[in-house]
C-alpha positions in Angstrom: 198.6 168.6 -44.0 195.9 168.8 -46.4 194.7 166.8 -49.3 193.7 169.0 -52.1 192.8 168.7 -55.8 192.8 171.7 -58.0 191.1 171.3 -61.5 192.5 173.2 -64.4 195.6 173.5 -62.5 198.5 173.2 -65.4 198.3 177.3 -65.8 196.7 180.7 -64.7 195.7 181.0 -61.2 194.8 177.3 -60.6 198.8 176.5 -61.1 200.1 179.5 -59.0 197.4 178.4 -56.3 198.8 175.0 -56.4 202.4 176.0 -56.0 201.5 178.2 -53.0 199.8 175.4 -51.3 202.8 173.1 -52.3 205.3 175.2 -50.9 203.5 174.5 -47.4 203.9 170.8 -47.9 200.4 169.8 -48.6 199.4 166.9 -50.8 198.5 168.4 -54.2 196.6 166.9 -56.9 196.8 168.7 -60.5 194.2 168.2 -63.2 194.6 169.1 -66.8 193.6 168.0 -70.3 197.1 167.2 -71.8 199.3 164.5 -69.9 202.4 165.9 -71.2 201.5 169.3 -69.8 200.6 167.7 -66.2 203.8 165.8 -66.1 205.8 168.9 -66.9 203.8 171.1 -64.3 204.3 168.6 -61.5 207.9 168.5 -62.2 208.1 172.5 -62.4 206.3 172.6 -59.0 208.1 169.8 -57.5 211.2 171.7 -58.2 210.0 175.1 -56.9 208.2 173.9 -53.9 210.7 171.2 -52.6 207.5 169.1 -52.4 207.4 165.5 -53.6 203.8 164.9 -52.9 202.6 166.3 -56.1 200.4 164.3 -58.5 198.2 164.7 -61.5 195.2 163.6 -63.3 194.3 163.8 -66.8 190.7 164.5 -68.3 189.0 166.5 -71.1 186.2 168.4 -69.0 184.3 168.9 -72.5 184.0 165.0 -72.6 181.6 164.2 -69.5 182.2 160.6 -69.8 185.8 161.4 -69.3 184.8 163.1 -66.3 182.8 160.2 -65.0 186.0 158.0 -65.4 188.1 160.7 -63.7 186.1 160.7 -60.7 186.2 156.8 -60.4 190.0 157.0 -60.8 190.5 159.5 -58.0 188.3 157.4 -55.6 190.7 154.5 -56.2 193.7 156.4 -55.9 192.7 159.2 -53.1 191.4 157.9 -49.6 190.2 161.4 -48.6 189.9 164.9 -49.8 190.1 168.1 -47.5 189.9 170.7 -50.3 188.5 170.7 -53.8 189.1 173.9 -56.0 186.6 173.5 -59.1 188.9 176.0 -61.0 188.8 174.3 -64.6 186.9 176.9 -67.0 186.8 177.9 -70.5 185.6 181.1 -72.2 187.2 181.3 -75.7 187.1 177.9 -77.5 187.5 177.0 -81.0 184.3 174.9 -80.8 181.0 176.2 -79.2 179.8 172.4 -79.1 180.9 169.3 -77.6 181.0 166.0 -79.2 177.8 165.3 -77.4 176.3 168.2 -78.6 176.4 170.1 -75.7 177.4 173.9 -75.4 181.1 173.7 -74.5 181.1 176.4 -71.8 178.2 174.9 -70.2 179.8 171.5 -70.3 183.3 172.5 -68.9 182.4 175.3 -66.6 179.1 173.7 -65.0 178.4 170.0 -65.9 181.8 168.7 -65.4 182.7 170.1 -62.0 179.2 169.1 -61.1 179.9 165.5 -61.9 183.3 165.3 -60.4 182.1 166.9 -56.9 179.0 164.9 -56.5 180.8 161.7 -57.5 183.7 162.6 -55.0 181.2 163.0 -51.9 182.3 159.7 -50.3 186.2 160.9 -50.2 185.3 164.6 -49.6 183.2 163.1 -46.4 186.3 161.7 -45.3 188.1 165.0 -45.2 188.9 167.2 -42.1 187.0 170.5 -42.1 186.5 169.8 -46.0 186.1 172.6 -48.2 184.9 173.0 -51.8 185.8 176.3 -53.7 183.8 176.7 -56.9 185.0 179.4 -59.3 181.9 181.3 -60.5 182.2 185.0 -62.1 180.8 188.4 -62.0 179.2 187.4 -65.2 176.0 185.6 -64.5 173.0 185.3 -66.7 169.9 183.4 -66.2 170.0 179.9 -67.3 168.1 179.1 -70.6 166.9 175.5 -70.9 168.0 175.2 -74.6 171.6 176.5 -73.7 171.9 174.0 -71.0 170.7 170.9 -73.0 172.7 172.1 -76.3 169.4 172.8 -78.2 170.2 176.5 -78.5 173.3 178.4 -79.5 174.1 181.8 -77.8 177.4 183.9 -78.0 180.6 183.0 -75.9 179.9 185.7 -73.2 176.4 184.7 -72.9 177.0 180.9 -72.5 179.8 181.7 -70.2 177.8 183.9 -67.8 174.9 181.0 -68.0 177.4 178.6 -67.2 178.7 180.5 -64.2 175.3 181.2 -62.6 174.6 177.4 -63.2 177.5 176.5 -61.1 176.5 179.1 -58.3 172.9 177.5 -58.0 174.3 174.5 -57.8 176.9 175.4 -55.4 174.1 176.8 -52.9 172.3 173.8 -53.2 175.1 171.5 -52.4 176.2 173.5 -49.5 172.4 173.1 -48.3 172.6 169.4 -48.6 176.2 168.8 -47.3 176.3 170.7 -44.1 179.5 169.0 -43.1 181.4 170.4 -46.1 182.0 174.3 -46.4 181.1 175.3 -50.1 181.9 178.6 -51.4 181.5 180.2 -54.8 183.8 183.0 -55.8 184.4 185.5 -58.3 188.2 185.4 -58.2 188.5 188.9 -59.7 187.4 190.3 -63.2 190.1 189.9 -66.0 193.1 188.7 -63.8 196.4 188.5 -65.9 195.8 185.0 -67.1 195.6 183.4 -70.5 191.9 183.0 -70.5 191.5 186.7 -69.9 194.1 187.6 -72.5 192.5 185.1 -75.0 188.9 186.6 -74.2 189.6 190.4 -73.9 193.1 191.1 -75.1 193.7 192.9 -71.5 193.7 192.4 -67.9 192.7 194.6 -64.9 194.6 192.9 -62.1 197.5 190.6 -61.4 196.8 186.9 -61.3 198.1 186.8 -57.6 194.8 188.8 -56.8 192.7 185.4 -57.8 195.5 183.2 -56.1 195.4 184.9 -52.8 191.5 184.7 -52.5 191.5 181.0 -53.5 194.0 180.1 -51.1 192.4 182.2 -48.4 189.1 180.6 -49.0 190.6 177.2 -48.9 192.8 177.8 -45.9 191.7 180.5 -43.5 189.6 180.0 -40.6 187.6 183.2 -40.9 185.8 181.3 -44.2 184.8 177.9 -42.4 181.4 179.2 -41.6 180.7 180.7 -44.9 179.0 177.7 -46.6 176.6 178.4 -49.3 177.5 181.9 -49.9 179.3 183.8 -53.0 182.5 185.8 -52.7 182.9 188.9 -54.9 187.0 189.2 -55.0 186.2 192.2 -57.1 184.9 193.9 -54.1 186.8 191.7 -51.7 183.5 191.0 -49.7 180.8 188.3 -49.3 177.8 189.6 -51.8 174.5 188.7 -53.4 175.3 186.6 -56.2 172.4 186.6 -59.3 168.9 186.6 -57.9 168.2 183.0 -59.8 170.9 181.6 -57.1 168.2 182.3 -54.2 165.4 180.8 -56.3 164.7 177.4 -54.9 162.2 176.7 -57.9 164.6 177.7 -60.4 167.4 175.5 -58.9 165.3 172.7 -58.4 164.6 173.0 -62.3 168.3 173.3 -63.3 169.2 170.2 -61.1 166.5 168.2 -62.6 167.5 168.9 -66.1 171.0 168.7 -65.2 170.6 165.1 -63.8 168.5 164.1 -67.1 171.3 165.5 -69.2 174.3 163.6 -67.2 172.3 160.4 -67.1 171.6 160.3 -70.7 
C-alpha cells in the first residue's frame, strides 16, 4: 500500500483521484485551505471507499509561511511518502496579489508546491519507488521576473501560464537533482469539467475523469516509472515537448535563484 499526499484535493480532479486511490486501500492525505471542507471530504471519501486511512492537512497556499508550517507538520506526522501529487492550483481569483504582495497564481501554482516539495524531500526519499506528479498546463508562457517577484501585474491568463511554466521548469530541474524520485509534469487535459475551468471559461471540453485517469496512471502505472524529468500532454495522450524555456539551463538557473531569494525573504 502506498502513502499518498494530494494537494488541493477537496474538489475537482484532486478529490476524484483521492477517491480512486482510496478505493484501493492506500493511505491518503488530503489537503485543502478550509478545515471544515477537508473534514467533510475525509468523511465522504471514507464512506465511499470503506477506507479508514484517510487524513487531511489544512493550509492556504497563497500564504507561503503557512506552506512552510504545513511541510513541518507533515514531516512530524508522516514517516514516508511514496506519491506526492501537486494538484492545488488557482486561475480565477478575487485577489491578484497575496498579503505578501506576490502574484496570487504564481504563489499558489508554483511557489507553494516548490516550498512544499523541497521541504518534504527527507520523507520522499524514504518512499518506495517514489513519484511526484506536478500539474502543469497546456498554457505555458515565459516567466517574467516582475511577475515572479510580484512587482509587475499581468492578466489572469498570462500569470497562470507563467506560473505553470515555472512549475514545469522546476519540475525538470528537481528530476535531475533527485534521480531516485520519478518526477513528471503533466497537462491533465484542457478545460476539464471542474469548478476551476467553469469559473475561468464557463465551459468544458472533456469530463473530469480524463484528468483523474492520467493522474492515477502517472502515479501508479509501471510504464511511467522511467519517465522522470518529462512532460505528459494529456490533450494528445503522449509525452511531449513543454515550452522551450523548460529546456534552457540558464533560464532555469535564474528562475531558481530568484525563487530562493523570494522564499527566504
